[in-house]
C-alpha positions as CSV (number, residue, x, y, z in Angstrom):
1,M,94.8,149.3,39.3
2,K,93.8,150.7,35.9
3,L,90.3,150.0,34.6
4,S,91.9,148.6,31.4
5,E,93.8,146.0,33.4
6,L,90.6,144.8,35.0
7,A,88.9,144.8,31.6
8,N,91.5,142.4,30.3
9,E,90.1,139.8,32.7
10,L,86.7,139.7,30.9
11,T,86.0,137.8,27.7
12,E,83.4,140.2,26.6
13,C,83.3,144.0,27.4
14,E,83.4,147.4,25.9
15,M,85.6,150.1,27.5
16,R,84.5,153.8,27.4
17,G,87.3,155.7,29.0
18,E,90.1,155.0,31.4
19,A,90.3,155.3,35.2
20,E,92.5,154.4,38.1
21,V,90.6,152.1,40.4
22,S,91.4,152.1,44.1
23,S,88.5,150.1,45.5
24,L,85.3,148.3,44.6
25,C,81.7,149.3,45.5
26,V,78.2,147.9,45.2
27,D,76.4,150.4,47.4
28,S,76.1,153.9,46.1
29,R,75.5,155.3,49.6
30,V,79.0,154.4,50.7
31,A,80.8,155.1,47.4
32,G,84.0,157.1,47.7
33,E,87.0,158.5,45.7
34,G,88.4,156.0,43.3
35,D,85.6,153.4,43.6
36,L,84.6,151.2,40.7
37,F,80.8,150.9,41.1
38,F,78.9,147.8,39.8
39,C,75.5,148.1,38.1
40,F,73.3,145.1,37.3
41,R,69.6,144.2,37.2
42,G,68.8,142.8,40.6
43,T,65.9,140.7,41.7
44,N,64.1,143.7,43.2
45,V,66.1,146.7,42.2
46,D,68.1,147.8,39.1
47,S,71.3,149.4,40.5
48,H,71.9,151.3,37.3
49,A,69.5,153.9,38.8
50,F,72.1,154.6,41.5
51,A,75.2,155.0,39.3
52,A,74.9,158.8,39.1
53,D,74.7,159.1,42.9
54,A,77.8,156.9,43.2
55,V,79.7,159.1,40.8
56,K,78.7,162.2,42.7
57,R,80.2,160.6,45.8
58,G,83.5,160.0,44.1
59,A,83.2,156.8,42.1
60,C,85.8,156.9,39.3
61,A,84.0,154.5,36.9
62,V,81.1,152.1,36.6
63,V,80.6,148.6,35.3
64,C,77.2,148.5,33.6
65,E,75.0,146.4,31.4
66,R,73.8,149.3,29.2
67,P,75.3,152.8,28.4
68,L,74.5,155.4,31.0
69,D,74.1,159.1,30.6
70,I,76.8,160.0,33.2
71,S,80.2,161.7,32.8
72,C,82.6,159.0,33.9
73,P,84.4,156.0,32.3
74,Q,82.1,153.0,31.8
75,L,82.9,149.3,31.3
76,L,79.9,147.8,29.4
77,V,79.3,144.1,30.0
78,P,76.5,141.6,29.1
79,D,76.2,140.3,32.7
80,G,77.0,142.6,35.6
81,R,76.9,139.9,38.2
82,K,79.3,137.7,36.4
83,A,81.6,140.7,35.8
84,M,81.5,141.7,39.4
85,A,82.7,138.2,40.5
86,E,85.4,138.1,37.9
87,L,86.6,141.6,38.5
88,S,86.5,141.2,42.3
89,A,88.8,138.1,42.1
90,A,91.1,140.0,39.7
91,F,91.2,143.2,41.9
92,F,92.4,141.1,44.9
93,S,95.0,139.3,42.8
94,H,93.1,136.0,42.5
95,P,93.5,134.6,46.0
96,E,91.2,131.7,45.0
97,R,94.0,130.4,42.8
98,S,96.4,130.0,45.7
99,L,94.0,128.4,48.1
100,R,92.6,124.9,48.3
101,I,88.9,125.5,48.6
102,V,86.2,123.0,49.6
103,G,82.6,124.1,48.7
104,I,79.7,122.6,50.5
105,T,76.2,123.0,49.1
106,G,72.8,121.6,50.0
107,T,69.5,122.6,51.6
108,N,70.5,121.3,55.0
109,G,73.7,120.3,56.8
110,K,76.1,122.8,55.2
111,T,77.1,124.5,58.4
112,T,77.6,121.3,60.4
113,V,79.6,119.6,57.6
114,A,81.8,122.7,57.3
115,H,82.7,122.8,61.0
116,M,83.3,119.1,61.1
117,L,85.6,119.3,58.1
118,R,87.4,122.4,59.4
119,N,88.1,120.6,62.6
120,I,89.4,117.5,60.8
121,L,91.7,119.5,58.5
122,A,93.0,121.5,61.5
123,E,94.1,118.2,63.0
124,T,96.4,117.6,60.0
125,G,98.3,120.8,60.9
126,V,97.2,123.0,57.9
127,S,95.9,126.5,58.5
128,V,92.2,126.4,57.7
129,G,89.7,129.2,57.2
130,I,85.9,128.8,57.2
131,I,83.2,130.9,55.6
132,G,79.5,130.3,56.2
133,T,76.2,131.1,57.9
134,L,77.9,131.6,61.3
135,G,80.5,134.0,59.8
136,A,84.1,133.5,58.9
137,G,87.0,132.4,61.0
138,Y,90.8,132.1,60.3
139,A,94.1,132.8,61.9
140,N,92.6,133.9,65.2
141,K,90.3,136.3,63.4
142,T,86.5,136.2,63.4
143,V,84.1,138.0,61.0
144,A,80.5,138.5,61.9
145,P,77.9,136.6,59.8
146,A,76.1,138.4,57.0
147,L,75.1,136.0,54.2
148,T,75.9,132.3,53.9
149,T,78.1,133.1,51.0
150,P,79.3,136.7,51.0
151,D,78.9,139.0,48.0
152,P,81.9,138.9,45.6
153,V,83.7,142.1,46.7
154,F,83.6,140.9,50.3
155,L,84.2,137.3,49.5
156,F,87.4,137.8,47.5
157,S,88.7,140.4,49.9
158,L,88.2,137.9,52.6
159,L,90.0,135.2,50.7
160,A,92.8,137.6,50.0
161,D,93.2,138.3,53.7
162,M,93.1,134.6,54.5
163,K,95.9,134.1,52.0
164,K,97.9,137.0,53.5
165,S,97.3,135.5,57.0
166,G,98.9,132.2,56.1
167,V,95.7,130.2,55.4
168,S,96.2,127.4,52.8
169,T,92.8,125.7,52.9
170,V,89.3,127.2,53.0
171,V,86.0,125.4,53.9
172,M,83.1,127.4,52.5
173,E,79.4,127.0,52.5
174,T,78.2,127.7,49.0
175,S,74.5,128.6,48.9
176,A,72.2,128.1,46.0
177,H,71.6,131.8,45.9
178,A,75.4,132.4,45.5
179,L,75.6,129.9,42.7
180,A,72.5,131.3,40.9
181,L,73.9,134.9,41.3
182,K,77.4,133.8,40.2
183,K,79.0,135.3,43.4
184,E,81.8,132.8,43.6
185,L,82.1,132.1,39.8
186,P,86.0,132.3,39.5
187,I,86.5,129.6,42.2
188,V,87.5,126.1,41.1
189,Y,86.7,123.8,44.1
190,E,89.3,121.3,45.1
191,V,86.4,119.3,46.5
192,G,82.6,120.0,46.2
193,V,80.3,118.4,48.8
194,F,76.6,117.9,48.2
195,T,74.4,117.3,51.3
196,N,70.8,117.1,50.0
197,L,68.1,118.9,48.0
198,T,64.7,119.5,49.7
199,Q,62.2,122.3,49.5
200,D,63.4,125.8,50.4
201,H,63.9,129.2,48.8
202,L,61.1,128.7,46.2
203,D,60.2,132.4,46.8
204,F,63.5,133.1,44.9
205,F,63.8,130.1,42.5
206,G,60.1,129.5,41.7
207,D,60.3,125.7,41.5
208,M,62.5,122.8,42.5
209,E,63.9,122.4,39.0
210,R,65.5,125.9,39.0
211,Y,66.7,125.4,42.6
212,G,68.3,122.1,41.6
213,E,69.9,123.7,38.5
214,A,71.7,126.2,40.8
215,K,73.2,123.4,42.8
216,R,74.1,121.4,39.6
217,S,76.1,124.4,38.2
218,M,78.8,123.7,40.9
219,F,79.3,120.1,39.9
220,T,81.0,120.2,36.5
221,R,84.4,119.3,35.3
222,E,85.3,123.0,35.0
223,R,84.1,124.0,38.5
224,C,84.9,121.1,40.7
225,K,88.0,118.8,40.7
226,F,86.3,116.1,42.9
227,A,82.8,115.7,44.2
228,V,81.5,114.1,47.4
229,L,77.8,113.2,46.8
230,N,75.0,111.9,49.1
231,A,73.9,108.6,47.7
232,D,70.7,108.8,49.9
233,D,69.5,111.8,48.0
234,P,67.9,111.2,44.6
235,F,69.4,114.4,43.1
236,T,72.8,112.8,43.3
237,A,72.0,110.8,40.2
238,T,71.8,114.1,38.3
239,L,75.1,115.4,39.8
240,E,77.0,112.2,38.8
241,K,76.6,113.3,35.2
242,G,78.7,116.4,35.7
243,G,81.8,114.8,34.3
244,M,84.1,115.2,37.4
245,P,85.4,112.3,39.5
246,Y,83.3,111.7,42.6
247,A,82.7,109.5,45.6
248,T,79.4,108.8,47.3
249,Y,78.4,108.4,51.0
250,G,75.2,107.2,52.5
251,L,73.5,105.4,55.3
252,D,70.5,103.8,53.5
253,T,71.9,103.4,49.9
254,P,74.9,101.5,48.7
255,A,77.8,104.0,48.6
256,D,81.6,104.3,48.6
257,A,81.4,105.4,52.3
258,F,79.0,104.3,54.9
259,A,78.8,104.0,58.7
260,L,77.5,101.8,61.5
261,A,76.6,103.5,64.8
262,D,76.5,102.1,68.3
263,D,75.6,103.5,71.7
264,E,73.4,106.3,70.3
265,S,72.0,108.9,72.7
266,L,71.1,112.5,72.8
267,G,74.8,113.2,73.2
268,G,75.7,111.5,69.9
269,S,77.0,108.1,69.0
270,Y,80.1,106.0,68.5
271,A,80.4,104.9,64.8
272,M,82.5,102.8,62.6
273,L,83.1,104.7,59.3
274,N,83.9,102.7,56.2
275,L,85.6,105.1,53.9
276,N,86.0,103.1,50.7
277,D,87.1,100.1,52.7
278,E,89.3,102.1,55.1
279,L,87.9,101.7,58.6
280,C,87.8,104.7,61.0
281,E,86.2,104.5,64.5
282,A,84.9,107.9,65.6
283,E,82.9,109.5,68.3
284,I,80.2,111.7,66.8
285,R,79.2,114.2,69.5
286,L,76.1,115.5,67.8
287,P,72.8,113.6,68.0
288,G,70.8,112.1,65.2
289,K,71.2,110.0,62.1
290,H,71.5,113.2,59.9
291,N,74.6,114.2,61.9
292,L,76.1,110.8,61.3
293,C,75.5,111.4,57.6
294,N,77.1,114.9,58.0
295,A,80.1,113.3,59.6
296,L,80.5,110.9,56.7
297,A,80.4,113.8,54.2
298,A,83.1,115.6,56.1
299,A,85.2,112.4,56.5
300,V,85.1,111.6,52.7
301,A,86.0,115.2,51.8
302,A,88.8,115.3,54.4
303,R,90.3,112.0,53.1
304,R,90.3,113.4,49.6
305,M,92.1,116.5,51.0
306,G,94.8,114.2,52.5
307,A,93.7,113.8,56.1
308,D,94.6,110.5,57.7
309,L,92.1,108.3,59.6
310,G,93.5,109.5,63.0
311,A,92.9,113.2,62.1
312,I,89.4,112.3,60.9
313,A,88.6,110.6,64.2
314,R,90.1,113.5,66.3
315,G,88.4,116.2,64.2
316,L,85.0,114.6,64.5
317,E,85.4,114.2,68.3
318,R,86.4,117.9,68.5
319,T,83.1,118.9,67.0
320,E,81.1,118.9,70.3
321,R,78.7,121.5,69.2
322,V,77.8,123.7,66.2
323,D,76.1,126.9,67.3
324,G,72.3,126.5,67.0
325,R,72.5,123.2,65.1
326,L,70.6,120.6,67.2
327,E,72.4,122.1,70.2
328,R,71.6,120.9,73.7
329,V,71.4,124.1,75.6
330,A,70.0,123.2,79.0
331,S,68.1,120.8,81.3
332,F,65.0,122.1,83.0
333,R,62.7,120.1,85.4
334,G,64.4,116.9,84.2
335,A,63.7,117.7,80.5
336,D,66.3,118.3,77.8
337,I,66.1,121.5,75.7
338,F,67.6,121.8,72.2
339,V,67.9,124.7,69.8
340,D,68.1,124.1,66.1
341,F,68.2,126.1,62.9
342,A,65.8,123.7,61.2
343,H,63.7,126.0,59.0
344,T,62.7,123.6,56.2
345,P,60.2,120.7,56.1
346,D,63.0,118.1,55.8
347,G,65.2,119.8,58.3
348,L,62.5,119.9,60.9
349,K,61.5,116.3,60.3
350,Q,65.1,115.0,60.7
351,S,65.6,116.9,63.9
352,L,62.3,115.7,65.4
353,L,63.1,112.1,64.4
354,S,66.6,112.3,66.0
355,L,65.1,113.5,69.3
356,R,62.2,111.2,69.2
357,A,64.5,108.2,69.2
358,H,65.8,109.1,72.7
359,C,62.8,110.9,74.2
360,K,61.5,109.1,77.3
361,G,58.6,111.5,77.8
362,K,56.8,114.0,75.6
363,L,58.5,115.6,72.6
364,L,57.5,119.2,72.5
365,L,58.3,121.6,69.6
366,L,58.3,125.4,69.4
367,F,58.7,126.8,65.9
368,G,57.5,129.4,63.3
369,C,58.3,130.3,59.7
370,G,60.1,133.3,58.3
371,G,58.2,136.1,56.5
372,N,58.9,137.1,52.9
373,R,60.3,133.7,52.2
374,D,59.0,130.5,50.6
375,S,55.4,130.4,51.9
376,G,54.7,127.0,50.3
377,K,56.7,125.3,53.0
378,R,54.6,126.7,55.9
379,P,51.7,124.1,55.8
380,L,54.2,121.4,55.1
381,M,56.1,122.2,58.3
382,G,52.8,122.4,60.1
383,E,52.0,118.8,58.9
384,I,55.5,117.5,59.9
385,A,55.2,119.2,63.3
386,A,51.8,117.6,64.0
387,T,53.1,114.2,62.8
388,Y,56.3,114.0,64.7
389,S,55.8,116.0,67.9
390,D,53.5,115.3,70.8
391,F,52.6,119.0,71.2
392,S,53.7,122.2,69.4
393,V,53.8,125.9,70.2
394,I,53.5,127.7,67.0
395,T,55.0,131.2,67.1
396,S,56.7,134.0,65.2
397,D,60.2,133.6,63.7
398,N,61.5,136.5,61.6
399,P,58.2,137.9,60.2
400,R,60.0,140.6,58.3
401,Y,57.3,142.6,56.5
402,E,54.5,140.0,56.9
403,D,51.8,139.8,59.5
404,P,53.0,137.1,62.0
405,C,49.4,136.0,62.6
406,E,48.9,135.3,58.9
407,I,52.1,133.2,58.8
408,I,50.9,131.2,61.8
409,A,47.6,130.6,60.1
410,E,49.3,129.1,57.1
411,I,51.2,126.8,59.4
412,E,48.0,125.8,61.2
413,A,46.4,124.9,57.9
414,G,48.9,122.0,57.6
415,Y,48.8,121.2,61.3
416,R,45.1,121.0,62.1
417,P,44.2,118.1,59.7
418,V,46.7,115.9,61.5
419,S,46.5,117.0,65.2
420,K,44.8,119.5,67.5
421,N,47.7,119.2,70.0
422,Y,49.1,122.7,69.6
423,V,48.7,126.3,70.7
424,A,49.6,129.5,68.8
425,V,51.4,132.2,70.8
426,E,52.5,135.0,68.5
427,E,55.2,136.7,70.7
428,R,58.2,134.3,70.7
429,E,59.5,134.9,74.2
430,R,56.0,134.3,75.6
431,A,55.7,131.2,73.5
432,T,59.0,130.0,74.9
433,E,57.8,130.6,78.5
434,Y,54.6,128.6,77.7
435,A,56.6,125.7,76.3
436,L,59.0,125.6,79.3
437,K,56.0,125.5,81.7
438,M,54.8,122.3,80.1
439,L,58.0,120.4,80.7
440,S,58.4,117.5,83.1
441,K,61.0,114.8,83.7
442,G,61.9,112.8,80.6
443,D,60.5,115.4,78.1
444,V,62.4,116.9,75.2
445,L,61.8,120.4,73.9
446,L,63.0,121.5,70.5
447,V,63.1,125.2,69.8
448,A,63.5,125.4,66.0
449,G,63.9,127.9,63.2
450,K,66.4,130.5,64.5
451,G,69.3,128.4,65.8
452,G,72.2,130.7,66.6
453,E,70.7,133.9,65.3
454,T,71.0,136.9,67.5
455,Y,68.1,138.9,66.2
456,Q,64.5,138.9,65.2
457,E,63.6,140.9,62.1
458,I,60.3,142.7,62.2
459,M,59.3,145.4,59.7
460,G,62.9,145.9,58.5
461,I,64.3,146.3,62.0
462,K,66.5,143.7,63.6
463,Y,65.8,143.5,67.3
464,S,68.2,141.7,69.7
465,Y,67.0,138.2,70.2
466,N,68.6,134.8,70.8
467,D,66.7,131.6,71.7
468,K,69.4,130.3,74.0
469,D,69.6,133.5,76.0
470,V,65.8,133.8,76.3
471,I,65.5,130.2,77.5
472,K,68.1,130.7,80.2
473,S,66.7,134.1,81.3
474,L,63.3,132.4,81.8
475,F,64.7,129.8,84.1
476,G,65.0,132.2,87.0
477,K,61.4,133.4,86.5
478,L,59.9,130.0,86.3
479,S,61.9,128.4,89.2
C-alpha cells in the first residue's frame, strides 16, 4: 500500500515523500524492510527519538508529529496516536466496519461481562470473537493476553483475522487507557456497556474527573449506536447525556432491567431477570451480587444484539467460571478457597461482601497492591480489608520497581486504625502457606489481586507465578 493512500484516510496531515508500505511498526527494535514507523510523544518516552534507528533497520517511512532530520518519507500529523489508530484500521482494510462490535468499559466487571455475553451470543449461532484481559479467542484460535485492549496495530490486525476467519461479532473489553490513548478510535460500537466507575489508575489519569472523561468519550452518538448503562452507578447520569439511545440495568435503583435472586450460595444463584418487562429465568453460576449485576449487563446487551431469552438463559448457565474472577479453586480442611482479580478498593469490597454472605466460619483474605500504580488506593484497600475480613495476610503482588515492604506499609496505614487482625508476609508463596495453615472447617479464604495472572513482576522481570498453581502445590506439603 502506498503512503499516499494511507494519507488519504487522515483529515489533517502533510506528506513529505512517497513510499510503498508493507507493514506497520511501533517498536524500532523490530523494524524491518517496508515498515511504516509511528512516532508520538508517549507518557514516558518520545518515540521520535527512535525514528532514525527504525529507518536504519529498514523502515520505509515514518509518521511523526514534527519534522525529523532523517532521510526518508515523512507523514506529519498533529496527533500521532490518533493517526496510528486510523492508519492501522485503514492498512487492514477497515475490518471494524464489517464486524458488529460490543465494547465493555468500567473499572470492574469487564472480563466477566465479556465472557457472559460471548457465551450468550454463541448460543444464537453466530461466530463470536472476544478480546480482553485474558487474551483473545475466536474460530478455535487463542491469543495470549498482553493488554486489556491491544495497541492499534495489533488490534486491527486481530480484527482483520477475525473477519477472515468468519467471525461476525466481537465482544471487546475497552479500557480507559485505550480510550484516552485513542487506540480503538475508528470503531463505532454496535453496543457500548458501562459497568462502573470507582478509583483506579490515578497514577495515569491524575484524578477521577479525567478517568471518567476517558470513559465518557465512548458514549457519544458518533461512537456508540446503543448504550447499556448501570443505573446503580452515579456516573451513569453523566453518560445518559451522550445523545445515543440507551437502556439501564440495576439491582438497587429503578432501571429498565433488574433481577430477583433465589437460592444464593457460594456456587451462584437462580435469578429471574426482568429485561424491560420480558422475563428470563436463569442460573448464574458465579457467586455474589456483583455477578448478578454483571449477568444483567450481559443480558441487556445480548437482547439488543438479537439474542432471544432462551439463548440468554443458556449462555449465562454456560458461564461456570471466568479465569481468576471470584473463582472457587479448591476445598482444604473443609474451607473454600477463592482466587479473584480484585485489585481496586470497590472490587475487593464487593468480593468480600459476596463471600461473607455465605461464610459459616472465618473469612480470611490474602492480598497486596501492585507497584508503580495508583498508590492512593493502598490505604483504602487496607481499610476495606480490615472492615470486611476477619483476618488478612498482607503480601506482595506485582511490586514492579517498588520496594514490596514500602507498599505493604502503605496498606497497613489504612488497615491498622480499623483492626489489628493481620500479618504481613512479603513473599507471596510463604504468605499463601501461612493463610492455608489458618483454615478450618467452614472458613473461606480469598486470595486477591492477581486472579488468572501467570507471572509476578519484580524489577522488570516477569517470574512464573500463578495463585491457583501455588495453592494446589502447597496442599501436598501441608497435608
